[in-house]
N, C-alpha and C positions, 0 to 999 in steps of 0.2 A: 104816615111813614117816617121812622127815621132814619136820617143817614148818615151810614157809615164813618167813622174817621177811618183818616192815612195809619193810625195804626192797629187802626181795625183790621184794614184793607193787610197791612203788608201779614200782621198773624195770619192771617186766613191763607194768603198766599202758600206763606212757607208753612203751613199746613197739607195743603193742597200739594205743594213739594216732594216732601215728607216722604207722606202717602203714595206720590207716584214713584220716586224713587223708590220705597218698599217694598210697592208690587214686583217693579223691573228686576230692585236686585232680587226677590223670591220670582222670579220667575229666567233671569238668567243664571242663576243656581240649579233650575231642575230643569234647566234646556238646554242643547246645544245651539252653539250659537249659529246661524243661518248655514255658509257652505264649509261646513265641519264633516270628514268621510272619515271612518271607522274601517280599514282595511281596504279604501276603495268603493268600501259601500254608503252611500250619501245618508245623514242622521241629523241633514239640521232641523231645528224646530223638534228634534222628538225628544224624550225624556229618555232616561239610563234605560226603562227596561222598555221602554216602546224601542229603543236600538237594539238592545240585546234581540226583541222578538226581529224585528229585522235583520241583523247579522244571520240570526238562524233561519230566516227563509231564503240569502243568499250567499250561502256559500262558494268559496271563492276555486275553480280550477284555475293551476298554476299557466302558465303561458312566460316562456322564460326567452329576451331576444339579447343580440349580442349586437352591436351597430345596425340596430333593425334587423336583422337577420333575425328569423325564429330558431330555436335551436331544444328548445325542449317544450313540449306541451301533455300538461297528465289526464290522466285517461279519470280519474277521482278526485274531488277536493279533496287538497293540502289540509285543510284547517277546519273545524267545525265546532260552533260554538255553542253551548249549552248552558242550564240554568248554573255550573258552577263558576261560569264567567261574569256572572252581575257583577262581583267584587270591582271585576278589572273594570268593566265599560263606566262604574259608576266612578273609578279616578281620572277614567280617560276624560270625564266630563266634566270633574272639578279642574284637572289642569288645561284645558282650552278655557274655564271660564274668563269671563273679559264683565268690569263692572258694566260698561256699556254695551250693548250689542255690535257682534263685528260684523261683515263681508268677507274677513279674508280667508280665503281659499286654505284649509290646511285638511289631512290628510295623516290622522292618529293611526299609528299603527299597535295593534295588539297581537300575541300570540295567545290564543286558547289552550287549555287544556289539552282538548283533541287537537292535537298538531302532529300531521305525520312526518316524524325526523329521516325517513328510511328514504323520502324524495331526495333530503338534501346533497348526499351521493350522487345520485343517480342527475340531480343538475350538476353539479360541478363536473362530472367530467363530463356531459356534453359539452359545456361551458370549458373545459380546457381542450377538450377535441376542437371546438369551434378557432380557442385563440391559434393552436399550435396548427392550425389550416391556414388563419390569417397572417401567419407570422412567415411563410413558405414563400421564398424568394426576399423576404426581409433580413436588412443586416442588421445581425448581432451587435449590443452594445460591448463595449469594453470596458474594463473596471481600468481605476486607477493603480498601481502597483509601486511596490517597489519591489527595485534590483538593486545586487552586486556584480559589478563587471570594472573590471579595471584599478582595482582595488580601492574603489570609490563607489556608493553609495547613492543612488539617486531616484526620484519619483517618476514614473512617467506618468503622463494624465491620462483622465478618461479619456474616451471617444463614445460618444450618440452614436447611437442606433435607429432602427426604426420598430425593431420587435415593438407586439404588446409585451404589457405584463398581467397576472394572473393576480399580482397583490389588492390585496381590497375588496377582488368579485365575488369570494366566497363567504364577506362577513355581509353586502349588500345580499347577496341572492338569503345567507342565515335572518336577514329581519327583515326583506321585501317580500319573501315567497306566504309572508301569510296574504298578501292583498291581490292573491292570484298573479297579475302582469310583474312581470320584473323587467325595466332594462335594462342592460349592462353598456356603460361606454367603458371598455380598458383603456387607459392610456399607455406612453411608450416603455419600455422598460427603463428605470435610470441607473446609469453605470454609479458604481462607488466614486467619491470622487475623492481631489488627493488632500484635500484637508480631513477627509473623514478618519474617526477613529480609527478604524479600522486599519485603512493602509499607514498609518500613524505608527501604528503596532510594529506595521510590518517594517517599518523603514527603522525606528529603536532596534529590531531581535537581529534587524544584518548591518546594525552600525555598530552590536555589542559585537558580532561575528569578526568582525572587520579589523579590531583592535587586537585575536588573541592571537597566542602560535602556541606552537606545541611543538616538544623535542620524538623525534621519530629514532626506537633505540633499533640496531641491526645485530643480531650478536653482540659484538663489545663496542659498536661504533655506536654516534649520534650520530645525528642530524637536524639542525636545527629549523624549521620552515612554520615560514610565518602564513598567514590564510592565503597572501595573496601566490603566495609556493604548490597552494594546493585548490584552491577554489578559481576557477574560469567565471565561473557567474554562479551566481545564485539569490535566492525567491524563496520569501516565506509566507506560503498561504494557507488559509482553511485548519492554521495550528502545525505544520509542517513544514519544512524546508526540504527545500529541491535544489540538489545538487549540480554541477558541471562540473567535474573535476580533469577536463583534459588535459588542463598544465599541469598536475600536478607526474604526468607520462613521461616527462623527460627528466625529472629526478629520480623517479625510481629505476629508468632504464638505466643509469648515470651508477643507481646501486647497485642493482643485477650485474651489471659487468664489472663492479668492485669485487662485489662479494656472491654474488651467487652462484652456483656449482651447476645448477641441473641443466643436460647440454655442453657441458664442457668436460673437455681431454682434463686428468688430475696428472701432477704430478706427482710419484708412488715410486717409494725405497722398496723395493723388492728385500726378498731374504736374503738376497747375498750381496747386500747393501748396493749393487746397481742403482740407481735414477732410473725411469721410464717414465714418459709419456703415455696417460691411456687412450687411446678413440674415444669421441665424443657419442661413442653409440647409446652408452648403457641407460638405462634407468633412475639411476642411485642420484640425490640432491634435488634442490631446491631452489623455489623462485619466488618471487612475490609477486604480489597480481594485481594492477594495476587498478584495477573494480577495487578488490576489497581493500586493498591502501587509501581508496578514497572514500571507502563507508567507514574506516576504520577510524582514519584522519578529520573527516566531516563529525563525525561522534566525537571526535577528544574535543573537537572546536567547541561543537555546543553544549559539552557537558564543560567545558573549560578545565581538559584534565593538561597535567602541565607535561607528562609525558605519555607514551603508549610504545607497548614493544610489538614489532612487525611479525611475533611468533604464529599469531592470529592470520597473518595474510599470505603466507605461504601457498603453495599448491605442487605436486610433483606430477610424474608419470607412472604410464601402468596400473598394477593393481592399487598402490596407495598413493592416491590423490591429494593426500595432506602434503609429500612429501617429505625427503627423511635427509636427517644428517643436520638442521638446522644446530646452533646451539655445539657444532662439531667442528672446530678452528684446526686440530691437531694433524698431522698429518695430511694437512695441504684440505682438510675437509674430509677427510677418510677416517679419520680419528684410529685410536689403537687397539680397537676389536673390528675383525671383521675376517674373512678366509679368502686367501689367493690360489690362482689358480694358473699353474702356467703347461700349458698346451703344447711348447715345444719339449718340456720335461717330462710333460705328462705325470705333474705330480701337485698334492695340493698341499697348502700349510691354510692352519687356525690358528687367531692368535685371538686371545685375550689382555685386557691394558695393554697394546706392547711385547707381551709373553706368546711364545709358540707353544701350544697348546696340544698341536698334533701333525704331525707329518704322516703325507702316506701316497701311495701312488696313488692313482686313478685312468682311468679309461674315458674319453672325452669322444666326441661326436667324430662319422666317417668324416676324413678331410677331405668333403666338395659340396658344392654350394648348399645343399637339399637340408644336410642333416648337420656341420660344422657346428662349434659351441662357437655361439657368437662372444665375442671380445667388446671389452668396455665393462664399466664399474656397475653392476648391479644390484640389488638388496634381493631380501630373503622377503618374499612378498608374505605366508606363512609355513605350517609345519601339520601333516600330518601320518599319524601313528596307528594301524595299518593303512595303505593304500594303494586303489588299482588305477598301472597306470594307461592311458588308455590311448591310443593313434591308429597314423595309418604307415606301412608297413611300407619301401619302396615298388612292391610290384602293384602298387594300390589295395592290399589285404589289410583286414583291421586286429588292429594285438589289443589285448588287455594284460599286463603285467601284471601280477600283486607286487608289494613289496609291501619293507616293513617299515620304511623310513622313508619320508619325501618331505623334500623343502626346495620348490620352485624357488626362481628366479627372474624366471622373464614370462610374460603374456604369452609366447608364443609355445612354454611349455616345457623347456627346459630348466634341470633340479637337480639340487642331489640326492642320489637313491641308491638303494646296495641292490646289486643284480646278484643274486644266488644262480641265475642259468648261465653264466657268465665263464668260460675258462679261460681263456687266454689275457693275462693280468699285464702283457710286457707292455711294453715302452713303444712298442711298434704297431700294436692293436689297430690302433686308432688310422695307422695308415693303406689297411686291407681293406677292397673292396669289401663291404656290409662289415668290416671287421672293429670298429669302433660302435657309438650307439647314435642316437635320433639328434643329439644333441646336449643330452642329458650327460652331469657328471657319474658315472657309474664307481661304487665304491666297491670295495672287498665287504661281504655280510662281516668278517670280524671285525671291524674300526669303525664300520656305517654308525652302531648306536651310539659310537665317542661323540664320531661328527657330529652330529642328529643334537648330541647332549650343547655341545659346545657351539652349536647355531642358537640364530635366535632371529626373531621376528623383525623387521627391516637394516637388520647389519648389510654393512657393504661385503660383495662379492667383488672381490678383484679379478678379472679373466687376461692374460695376455700371451 
């Protein structure tokens, strides 16, 4: 027998190696590695078709744990493999392929076409409930945040907590539920850091506000206000500003003391030329609301407006809560169009633009504390024609009086109206017991219509 040469032995050896490698490659490409699972079902050593058959025979019923506590158990398999999933299993075989056989543990997750998606919200709810229970008594983290105080913007650092977060749990459930068993390990909630984009944006927004100022116009006067004059404290979170404007209160008090008219006596020049001071009991006038001024001025800072008017920040008393007489500066705030009533003279004068258009006798309320006409500066609340006046007599009985013209000026029911039933129009009528009205200004039917036409809503009524 002829002895083989070294060269021939090498060629034969290489040939055998190629054959073995080829056979191994073919096997590796057609079979799963030894310790491979699909959806937690062992498929090591199986072909794609064999693996699919095993998956079909072993549907997984879901069990979900949070920190090793079972929170959800399904009654039916959540995923069912069918012949329609053959390509997915073949792709999994391709993904796990290694040239040399591998003993590495792998669990490949495949969502078959028949996957009960409705189970996911049920699991999410159970997981959320469990995390909420775990968080009972635990300390919530505090995000870092920017704050404007004392004219400066600073960033408060984050403070860690011990509460668990739901972050990532839904995605893990969505991904792993196909394998039946899902073990969730929630992490602690992470607060926003001071260097986060969100907090740095808050800081920038507040720094812009801190540099701005606005002119606040109140009637004919202007007040220059900086952000420090307006804002005690401010934050910017979730796309919104939050302001504390307590510091503004001092400035609004100052403005109200100088210019507001509500609740103050008026110096008034009567028809005779004498100057009197009215009582402060009336409802006519306006005052700036600190709360509303805070909204107006902070909005101006946000929008970088240069000037805003106080006209939308005023309030009043009685029927018109928006205030009366703003922008009226003549005649010490009463203006040149008003009604004047002298209780001593039992007479009324009606002025339009400084000119008396009607002068007439009247009868006021009976001169006792229950029926007397209230002194002060009031305003016409509304006008009605015709109308029915309702109330109580001194003996407690009810009355309902029809009138043609009705112009009330107090919430208690006093106003101008005609009194067709009245026979005593003397200047002493109101002094007699039961001789006056219940507080209204009675007018003779012959002039009541003109008075009604001369009066207008919100017009001041001066009674002294």
